[in-house]
N, CA, C and O atoms as a Tinker XYZ file with bonds, in Angstrom:
   216  protein
     1  N    -49.138000  -30.050000  -27.599000    73     2
     2  CA   -48.312000  -31.213000  -27.875000    64     1     3
     3  C    -47.053000  -30.744000  -28.608000    63     2     4     5
     4  O    -47.126000  -29.954000  -29.550000    81     3
     5  N    -45.922000  -31.234000  -28.169000    73     3     6
     6  CA   -44.650000  -30.849000  -28.768000    64     5     7
     7  C    -44.245000  -31.830000  -29.868000    63     6     8     9
     8  O    -44.552000  -33.020000  -29.800000    81     7
     9  N    -43.560000  -31.315000  -30.867000    73     7    10
    10  CA   -43.095000  -32.197000  -31.943000    64     9    11
    11  C    -42.102000  -33.221000  -31.416000    63    10    12    13
    12  O    -42.002000  -34.324000  -31.952000    81    11
    13  N    -41.365000  -32.862000  -30.369000    73    11    14
    14  CA   -40.394000  -33.801000  -29.783000    64    13    15
    15  C    -41.102000  -35.059000  -29.276000    63    14    16    17
    16  O    -40.594000  -36.169000  -29.438000    81    15
    17  N    -42.276000  -34.884000  -28.664000    73    15    18
    18  CA   -43.039000  -36.044000  -28.197000    64    17    19
    19  C    -43.362000  -36.971000  -29.368000    63    18    20    21
    20  O    -43.250000  -38.191000  -29.252000    81    19
    21  N    -43.758000  -36.390000  -30.478000    73    19    22
    22  CA   -44.113000  -37.200000  -31.647000    64    21    23
    23  C    -42.889000  -37.856000  -32.270000    63    22    24    25
    24  O    -42.966000  -38.997000  -32.726000    81    23
    25  N    -41.765000  -37.155000  -32.295000    73    23    26
    26  CA   -40.523000  -37.742000  -32.814000    64    25    27
    27  C    -40.135000  -38.957000  -31.980000    63    26    28    29
    28  O    -39.748000  -39.994000  -32.519000    81    27
    29  N    -40.243000  -38.821000  -30.674000    73    27    30
    30  CA   -39.893000  -39.923000  -29.781000    64    29    31
    31  C    -40.887000  -41.068000  -29.946000    63    30    32    33
    32  O    -40.486000  -42.231000  -29.978000    81    31
    33  N    -42.171000  -40.756000  -30.051000    73    31    34
    34  CA   -43.182000  -41.791000  -30.266000    64    33    35
    35  C    -42.874000  -42.600000  -31.524000    63    34    36    37
    36  O    -42.907000  -43.830000  -31.496000    81    35
    37  N    -42.580000  -41.921000  -32.610000    73    35    38
    38  CA   -42.284000  -42.599000  -33.880000    64    37    39
    39  C    -41.031000  -43.458000  -33.749000    63    38    40    41
    40  O    -40.993000  -44.578000  -34.260000    81    39
    41  N    -40.008000  -42.948000  -33.072000    73    39    42
    42  CA   -38.769000  -43.716000  -32.898000    64    41    43
    43  C    -39.019000  -44.986000  -32.086000    63    42    44    45
    44  O    -38.499000  -46.050000  -32.425000    81    43
    45  N    -39.805000  -44.884000  -31.024000    73    43    46
    46  CA   -40.120000  -46.070000  -30.215000    64    45    47
    47  C    -40.940000  -47.057000  -31.043000    63    46    48    49
    48  O    -40.697000  -48.263000  -30.989000    81    47
    49  N    -41.894000  -46.560000  -31.799000    73    47    50
    50  CA   -42.715000  -47.427000  -32.653000    64    49    51
    51  C    -41.852000  -48.167000  -33.675000    63    50    52    53
    52  O    -42.004000  -49.374000  -33.866000    81    51
    53  N    -40.957000  -47.447000  -34.319000    73    51    54
    54  CA   -40.128000  -48.059000  -35.366000    64    53    55
    55  C    -39.118000  -49.053000  -34.807000    63    54    56    57
    56  O    -38.902000  -50.114000  -35.392000    81    55
    57  N    -38.500000  -48.715000  -33.679000    73    55    58
    58  CA   -37.457000  -49.581000  -33.125000    64    57    59
    59  C    -38.014000  -50.654000  -32.199000    63    58    60    61
    60  O    -37.345000  -51.644000  -31.904000    81    59
    61  N    -39.255000  -50.445000  -31.742000    73    59    62
    62  CA   -39.890000  -51.359000  -30.785000    64    61    63
    63  C    -39.100000  -51.459000  -29.484000    63    62    64    65
    64  O    -39.116000  -52.489000  -28.810000    81    63
    65  N    -38.408000  -50.370000  -29.144000    73    63    66
    66  CA   -37.570000  -50.370000  -27.951000    64    65    67
    67  C    -37.325000  -48.939000  -27.488000    63    66    68    69
    68  O    -36.960000  -48.070000  -28.280000    81    67
    69  N    -37.530000  -48.707000  -26.198000    73    67    70
    70  CA   -37.237000  -47.387000  -25.638000    64    69    71
    71  C    -35.732000  -47.127000  -25.681000    63    70    72    73
    72  O    -35.302000  -46.011000  -25.973000    81    71
    73  N    -34.941000  -48.145000  -25.394000    73    71    74
    74  CA   -33.483000  -47.993000  -25.382000    64    73    75
    75  C    -32.945000  -47.713000  -26.776000    63    74    76    77
    76  O    -32.125000  -46.812000  -26.952000    81    75
    77  N    -33.394000  -48.470000  -27.767000    73    75    78
    78  CA   -32.925000  -48.248000  -29.143000    64    77    79
    79  C    -33.384000  -46.896000  -29.668000    63    78    80    81
    80  O    -32.649000  -46.230000  -30.397000    81    79
    81  N    -34.585000  -46.490000  -29.305000    73    79    82
    82  CA   -35.074000  -45.166000  -29.712000    64    81    83
    83  C    -34.202000  -44.076000  -29.101000    63    82    84    85
    84  O    -33.868000  -43.097000  -29.767000    81    83
    85  N    -33.837000  -44.244000  -27.845000    73    83    86
    86  CA   -32.974000  -43.263000  -27.180000    64    85    87
    87  C    -31.625000  -43.167000  -27.882000    63    86    88    89
    88  O    -31.117000  -42.069000  -28.108000    81    87
    89  N    -31.050000  -44.301000  -28.224000    73    87    90
    90  CA   -29.765000  -44.303000  -28.933000    64    89    91
    91  C    -29.895000  -43.607000  -30.285000    63    90    92    93
    92  O    -29.031000  -42.820000  -30.672000    81    91
    93  N    -30.962000  -43.896000  -30.988000    73    91    94
    94  CA   -31.197000  -43.308000  -32.307000    64    93    95
    95  C    -31.365000  -41.786000  -32.220000    63    94    96    97
    96  O    -30.955000  -41.057000  -33.123000    81    95
    97  N    -31.968000  -41.320000  -31.131000    73    95    98
    98  CA   -32.239000  -39.892000  -30.952000    64    97    99
    99  C    -31.156000  -39.180000  -30.139000    63    98   100   101
   100  O    -31.275000  -37.991000  -29.842000    81    99
   101  N    -30.100000  -39.916000  -29.781000    73    99   102
   102  CA   -28.986000  -39.352000  -29.001000    64   101   103
   103  C    -29.469000  -38.724000  -27.694000    63   102   104   105
   104  O    -29.110000  -37.598000  -27.350000    81   103
   105  N    -30.290000  -39.484000  -26.982000    73   103   106
   106  CA   -30.784000  -39.048000  -25.687000    64   105   107
   107  C    -30.779000  -40.251000  -24.757000    63   106   108   109
   108  O    -30.364000  -41.338000  -25.158000    81   107
   109  N    -31.229000  -40.077000  -23.532000    73   107   110
   110  CA   -31.221000  -41.181000  -22.573000    64   109   111
   111  C    -32.564000  -41.913000  -22.580000    63   110   112   113
   112  O    -33.592000  -41.356000  -22.966000    81   111
   113  N    -32.529000  -43.156000  -22.151000    73   111   114
   114  CA   -33.752000  -43.958000  -22.082000    64   113   115
   115  C    -34.757000  -43.357000  -21.096000    63   114   116   117
   116  O    -35.951000  -43.346000  -21.395000    81   115
   117  N    -34.321000  -42.852000  -19.922000    73   115   118
   118  CA   -35.298000  -42.220000  -19.028000    64   117   119
   119  C    -35.989000  -41.002000  -19.655000    63   118   120   121
   120  O    -37.156000  -40.736000  -19.366000    81   119
   121  N    -35.283000  -40.270000  -20.501000    73   119   122
   122  CA   -35.894000  -39.129000  -21.188000    64   121   123
   123  C    -36.973000  -39.607000  -22.144000    63   122   124   125
   124  O    -38.046000  -39.008000  -22.224000    81   123
   125  N    -36.695000  -40.682000  -22.869000    73   123   126
   126  CA   -37.691000  -41.255000  -23.781000    64   125   127
   127  C    -38.913000  -41.704000  -22.983000    63   126   128   129
   128  O    -40.044000  -41.416000  -23.373000    81   127
   129  N    -38.699000  -42.396000  -21.885000    73   127   130
   130  CA   -39.808000  -42.863000  -21.046000    64   129   131
   131  C    -40.647000  -41.695000  -20.539000    63   130   132   133
   132  O    -41.877000  -41.751000  -20.543000    81   131
   133  N    -39.975000  -40.651000  -20.110000    73   131   134
   134  CA   -40.680000  -39.473000  -19.588000    64   133   135
   135  C    -41.545000  -38.817000  -20.672000    63   134   136   137
   136  O    -42.691000  -38.448000  -20.414000    81   135
   137  N    -41.003000  -38.675000  -21.867000    73   135   138
   138  CA   -41.768000  -38.072000  -22.958000    64   137   139
   139  C    -42.982000  -38.929000  -23.320000    63   138   140   141
   140  O    -44.068000  -38.400000  -23.556000    81   139
   141  N    -42.801000  -40.236000  -23.362000    73   139   142
   142  CA   -43.920000  -41.126000  -23.683000    64   141   143
   143  C    -44.976000  -41.062000  -22.580000    63   142   144   145
   144  O    -46.172000  -41.037000  -22.873000    81   143
   145  N    -44.550000  -41.034000  -21.322000    73   143   146
   146  CA   -45.498000  -40.923000  -20.210000    64   145   147
   147  C    -46.271000  -39.611000  -20.280000    63   146   148   149
   148  O    -47.477000  -39.587000  -20.033000    81   147
   149  N    -45.585000  -38.521000  -20.616000    73   147   150
   150  CA   -46.258000  -37.227000  -20.755000    64   149   151
   151  C    -47.280000  -37.258000  -21.884000    63   150   152   153
   152  O    -48.385000  -36.732000  -21.749000    81   151
   153  N    -46.905000  -37.872000  -22.988000    73   151   154
   154  CA   -47.817000  -37.975000  -24.126000    64   153   155
   155  C    -49.028000  -38.838000  -23.770000    63   154   156   157
   156  O    -50.159000  -38.504000  -24.126000    81   155
   157  N    -48.789000  -39.943000  -23.071000    73   155   158
   158  CA   -49.887000  -40.812000  -22.642000    64   157   159
   159  C    -50.831000  -40.076000  -21.690000    63   158   160   161
   160  O    -52.049000  -40.227000  -21.778000    81   159
   161  N    -50.269000  -39.288000  -20.791000    73   159   162
   162  CA   -51.096000  -38.524000  -19.852000    64   161   163
   163  C    -51.937000  -37.489000  -20.593000    63   162   164   165
   164  O    -53.114000  -37.293000  -20.290000    81   163
   165  N    -51.325000  -36.843000  -21.551000    73   163   166
   166  CA   -52.046000  -35.822000  -22.323000    64   165   167
   167  C    -53.184000  -36.435000  -23.143000    63   166   168   169
   168  O    -54.261000  -35.851000  -23.255000    81   167
   169  N    -52.934000  -37.610000  -23.709000    73   167   170
   170  CA   -53.946000  -38.278000  -24.532000    64   169   171
   171  C    -54.878000  -39.171000  -23.715000    63   170   172   173
   172  O    -55.894000  -39.654000  -24.217000    81   171
   173  N    -54.517000  -39.382000  -22.449000    73   171   174
   174  CA   -55.291000  -40.214000  -21.532000    64   173   175
   175  C    -55.460000  -41.645000  -22.051000    63   174   176   177
   176  O    -56.549000  -42.215000  -21.992000    81   175
   177  N    -54.363000  -42.213000  -22.560000    73   175   178
   178  CA   -54.378000  -43.610000  -22.997000    64   177   179
   179  C    -52.945000  -44.140000  -23.053000    63   178   180   181
   180  O    -51.985000  -43.378000  -23.167000    81   179
   181  N    -52.832000  -45.457000  -22.971000    73   179   182
   182  CA   -51.516000  -46.092000  -23.103000    64   181   183
   183  C    -51.196000  -46.236000  -24.575000    63   182   184   185
   184  O    -52.041000  -46.651000  -25.368000    81   183
   185  N    -49.979000  -45.893000  -24.935000    73   183   186
   186  CA   -49.569000  -45.965000  -26.334000    64   185   187
   187  C    -48.801000  -47.241000  -26.648000    63   186   188   189
   188  O    -48.800000  -47.706000  -27.788000    81   187
   189  N    -48.148000  -47.804000  -25.639000    73   187   190
   190  CA   -47.348000  -49.015000  -25.838000    64   189   191
   191  C    -47.589000  -49.980000  -24.690000    63   190   192   193
   192  O    -47.788000  -49.566000  -23.548000    81   191
   193  N    -47.568000  -51.265000  -25.001000    73   191   194
   194  CA   -47.553000  -52.291000  -23.967000    64   193   195
   195  C    -46.109000  -52.478000  -23.559000    63   194   196   197
   196  O    -45.251000  -52.747000  -24.399000    81   195
   197  N    -45.842000  -52.338000  -22.291000    73   195   198
   198  CA   -44.476000  -52.495000  -21.796000    64   197   199
   199  C    -44.300000  -53.926000  -21.317000    63   198   200   201
   200  O    -44.950000  -54.370000  -20.371000    81   199
   201  N    -43.408000  -54.637000  -21.992000    73   199   202
   202  CA   -43.203000  -56.052000  -21.692000    64   201   203
   203  C    -41.943000  -56.304000  -20.891000    63   202   204   205
   204  O    -41.691000  -57.438000  -20.486000    81   203
   205  N    -41.153000  -55.285000  -20.655000    73   203   206
   206  CA   -39.899000  -55.462000  -19.943000    64   205   207
   207  C    -38.828000  -56.001000  -20.862000    63   206   208   209
   208  O    -38.951000  -55.960000  -22.086000    81   207
   209  N    -37.779000  -56.506000  -20.250000    73   207   210
   210  CA   -36.655000  -57.030000  -21.038000    64   209   211
   211  C    -37.027000  -58.322000  -21.727000    63   210   212   213
   212  O    -37.806000  -59.125000  -21.213000    81   211
   213  N    -36.456000  -58.505000  -22.895000    73   211   214
   214  CA   -36.703000  -59.748000  -23.643000    64   213   215
   215  C    -35.570000  -60.718000  -23.428000    63   214   216
   216  O    -35.590000  -61.822000  -23.972000    81   215
């Protein structure tokens, strides 16, 4: 497990948004999604409920 995955996880948790986490981490939203998907695959569980746009 990479520390980057955990940094992104914490940012998404705190901001409650993949887009806001990406902005905070100076990266793209697809990169955040990819890291979260990789982490979920590694842990074999969903980490966030995806509700779509609000």
